[in-house]
C-alpha positions as CSV (number, residue, x, y, z in Angstrom):
1,X,0.0,0.0,0.0
2,X,1.3,3.5,-0.8
3,X,0.1,6.4,1.2
4,X,0.3,9.9,-0.3
5,X,2.4,12.0,2.0
6,X,1.6,15.3,0.2
7,X,-2.2,16.0,0.6
8,X,-3.5,18.8,-1.6
9,X,-6.5,19.5,0.5
10,X,-7.5,19.0,4.2
11,X,-8.9,15.6,5.3
12,X,-10.8,16.1,8.5
13,X,-12.1,13.4,10.9
14,X,-13.9,13.8,14.2
15,X,-13.4,11.8,17.4
16,X,-16.3,12.5,19.7
17,X,-16.7,10.0,22.4
18,X,-19.5,9.3,24.7
19,X,-18.1,11.7,27.3
20,X,-19.2,14.5,25.0
21,X,-22.8,13.4,25.2
22,X,-25.4,11.2,23.7
23,X,-25.5,10.3,20.0
24,X,-27.8,13.2,19.2
25,X,-25.5,15.7,20.9
26,X,-22.4,14.3,19.3
27,X,-24.0,14.4,15.8
28,X,-25.1,18.0,16.4
29,X,-21.6,19.0,17.5
30,X,-20.1,17.2,14.5
31,X,-22.5,19.1,12.1
32,X,-21.7,22.4,13.8
33,X,-18.0,21.7,13.5
34,X,-18.3,20.8,9.8
35,X,-20.1,24.1,9.1
36,X,-17.6,26.1,10.9
37,X,-14.7,24.4,9.2
38,X,-16.4,24.9,5.8
39,X,-16.8,28.6,6.5
40,X,-13.1,28.8,7.5
41,X,-11.8,26.6,4.7
42,X,-9.3,29.4,3.7
43,X,-7.6,29.0,7.0
44,X,-7.3,25.2,6.9
45,X,-4.0,24.0,5.5
46,X,-3.8,20.8,3.5
47,X,-3.1,17.8,5.7
48,X,-4.8,15.3,8.0
49,X,-6.8,16.5,11.0
50,X,-8.4,14.6,13.8
51,X,-10.7,16.9,15.8
52,X,-11.8,15.9,19.3
53,X,-13.9,17.7,21.8
54,X,-14.2,18.0,25.6
55,X,-17.4,17.2,27.4
56,X,-18.5,20.9,27.6
57,X,-18.3,21.5,23.9
58,X,-22.0,20.7,23.3
59,X,-22.9,23.6,25.7
60,X,-21.0,26.2,23.7
61,X,-22.8,28.7,21.6
62,X,-22.1,28.7,17.8
63,X,-20.0,31.9,18.2
64,X,-18.0,30.5,21.1
65,X,-17.4,27.2,19.2
66,X,-16.3,29.2,16.3
67,X,-13.7,31.1,18.5
68,X,-12.4,27.7,19.7
69,X,-12.1,26.5,16.1
70,X,-10.2,29.7,15.2
71,X,-7.8,29.1,18.0
72,X,-7.3,25.5,17.0
73,X,-6.6,26.5,13.4
74,X,-4.1,29.1,14.5
75,X,-2.2,26.6,16.6
76,X,-2.2,24.1,13.7
77,X,-0.8,26.8,11.4
78,X,1.9,27.7,13.9
79,X,3.0,24.0,14.3
80,X,3.1,23.7,10.5
81,X,5.3,26.7,10.1
82,X,7.7,25.4,12.8
83,X,7.9,22.1,11.0
84,X,8.5,23.7,7.7
85,X,11.5,25.6,9.0
86,X,13.2,22.4,10.3
């Protein structure tokens, strides 16, 4: 098997365990995260992402969740730039 090490677009997966809430809450959170990431697609660098959430994530407003996603994307960009300089 050959795995492509140079993705041209982001591949995003979600790991939302039962500690986040029931199936309905997890699916709602997953849909909200997808919409936020679709709206912020210009900030998402090509690569592989696995997004998890803490148990309080389902209680966040859409705006607060968006702020958390912005912070996450900023940290990912910083890590990517550090790795690129190595």
